[in-house]
N, C-alpha and C positions, 0 to 999 in steps of 0.2 A: 460427556460433555465435553468440547474443545475449548482449551484453554490458549488465548494468544495474549501474548505479553511483547510491546513495541520497546524497544530504544533508541538515541542516537538524534533524538531531536536537540536542539538548543539555537543558542541567540547567534546569528550571524552575520554579514554584511551584505549588500547587493552585492551581486558575482559570485561570492563565494558555495561552496560546495559541503552537501551534509551526504550521511549516508542511512539510512533508516534501516533497520532489522526488524522481524517478528520470529518468535520462537512460537511453536505448535507444540503441544499435548494432548494428548487425550481421545487422540484417533489418528488411525491411519495415516500420515501426511500424502502420500500420493491419493488417497481419495477424497481429496480438499482441492480445488478451485479457491484462487486466491486475490485479493487484489487490497490497494490502498484508495481510502478515501479519505477526503479533508473535511472541516465545516470551519468559516472565518465566521467571528463573531457577527450577528445580526444577517447570513446566509443560511441557504440549504445546504446539506454537507451534498459533498458533490464525487462521482468516482475520479479518481487519478489518473489509475494504472490494474491493467489484472493481466492474471499469468491463469496460465490451464495447469489442468493438474500433473503432467510432465515438462512443463516451459515450451511446448510446443510453436503455443499461440500467444500472442499477449496485446495488448489493446491499450493505447493512450487517449487522453481527453488532450483535445486539440491544442490547451493551452501549453500541456505540457512537453510537447512533441519534439525532439532533437536536443530534450534539455534534461529529461528522466529514462531515468532505466530501471525497468522490473527485472528480478530474479530471483530464483530460488534453488535450493541446495536440500536434493531430496532425502540426503541420506543426514544432514543437519537438521532436519525438519525446521527450515530456517527461509524468509522470504524477506528481499532485500528491495531498495527502494533508491537508487545512486540518486541525488540531484543535485544535477548544474546549472550554473548560471543562473542563479538562485536571484527574484525578483521579490519587493516587497510585496503587491501582491498575491507573492507564495507563502504569505503569514497564515498560519491557521494551525488547527490540531489536526493531525493527520493519525487514522486511525485504518488497523488490519483490518478484514473480516477473510471469513472462510464460508465457502458452497458448499459442502457435502453431496448434492445432488446432481452438478454439470458433468456431462457427459465430458469424454477423457480431452477432447481438442480444442471443447469451446472455452471459451471465458464468460464468467459472470458480470453486465454493465450497470445491470439495476440494484440497487443497495437491497430492494426486498426480494433479490434472490438470495442475499447471505443470512445464514444464519448465526454464522458468532463472531463478536466483536472484540476487539482490543480496547485495553483502559483509553488508549491514545496519547500521542507525543508530543507534543508542542514545538513548533516551529516559528519562530521569529526572525523576521529581513527585516534590518532595517536601512534606510537609503544613506 
């Protein structure tokens, strides 16, 4: 069983930055492709960014390209997401997720591909 614990959310103003982190345990971290999703009130969950098992491949939603950066540290079993130039529409609960079946250089872009999810961390961006 994989356990994922997110941290780093908070309340910021538009234009500010935040860094989210997710600590994984329970399985060899390099077995896992990782992703960040978000869900705003009344909206469906959506992929924000994904990263392959060794970090060679990343994928971003169009609405965060150039603003957010996903990274992972396979020594510390963590995946992070640096969020810059935050906008009020980025307000959501952000979830870390892990896919144990993704091939080495691939990323998983659909929520259904992920088996394990964190509890979420709230990000609120005021205008």
